[in-house]
Structure formats: structure tokens, C-alpha cells
N, C-alpha and C positions, 0 to 999 in steps of 0.2 A: 563858523566856530564860534568860540563857545559864550559868545554874547547872543546870536544868534538863536545860539538851542535854547539859551534863560530864558530870551522872550517866546521864543515857538512853546515851550514847558508851562510858561505863567498862563497865558492864552489857554491851551489848551487846559488847564486845573482853571482857569476862572469857569470855561463852559462845561464841563465837565461837573463843577461846585453848582454853578450858576441853575443847569439848563437838566441835567442831572439829580446828584443829591438832593436838592433843594426839594424840589416837584414831589419825588420818590417820598420822602416822608413828610411832604402834605397829604400827600397821597394815605399815605398808613393814620397817619393824623387825623383824616378827615375833616382838616381845615385849611383852607385857603384864606389867606392875608387880606384880598380885594378882591369883590366882585365886578368878573368879568361884562364891560357896559360894551354895545354897539353887535353888531351878528356875529353870526360864527362863520360868519367867508371871513370878519376881519383877524381871526385868530388863525386860523387857518393862514395866509396870508402873511403873518407878521411870523407867524413857522417858516414859513417859506424865500422870506428875506432871510433870516434869522441860519438858515441854513445852507444858502445863496455865496452871504458874508464868511459860514467857515470854511466850504467848499474853496470860493478865492482865497482864502488863508491861504489853505492848503496849497493848489497853486501856486501862487504866487513865492512860497517855500521851496517848489519844488520847484522853478523855473529860476531863483533864485541864486541855487543850489551849482548848477550847471550852468556854466559861464561860459561864450563862445572863446575862443583863445583869440588877441590880437594879430592881425597878420604886419607879416617884422618885424616880429617881436619871438627873440630865441629862448627860451625859459635857460637851456646849458652855456648860452652866450657869457664869457667873459666881464664884470662891468668893473671901471673906472672907480673908485671910492677917495672920496680928497676927506682926509683926516690932517686934523692941525696937532 
């Protein structure tokens, strides 16, 4: 649906801006806003968690797109509609 596509587009736009464009600009300018505190392994673990979250979002969107059909329900059957 359009609402789902809008949500997916917003999510991926945020990911692109926050984790693509902003770090690239920081590298080009040679500046980082904060010093990385902690071991280097923490940064690798955080990056892996972010990537896992993006993959989970994509899998959820893929699985939500294909729903199994309910048994006993014919899409072409006539339906009674009560109108007043």
C-alpha cells in the first residue's frame, strides 16, 4: 500500500542520510563531532547491530508484502452488502 511505501521510503532515506551522507561529509572535512569512547570492538559490534536492524526491516517488509491466502475465502465470490 501507499502508506507502507511511504514508511519504507522514510526509513531508507533516514538510513542514507544518517549513515551515508553525514559520515562521508565528516570524512571529507576531516572532522568528527565526538570522540569514539571505548574499545574498537564496540564500534564493530554497533555497526553489526545497525546492519542487522536494516536487514530485519527489509525482511519484515518482504514478508509483509506476501501474505498467505485465507482458506475458505474466494476473492471472486459475490458478497452481500447492506446499504441503507
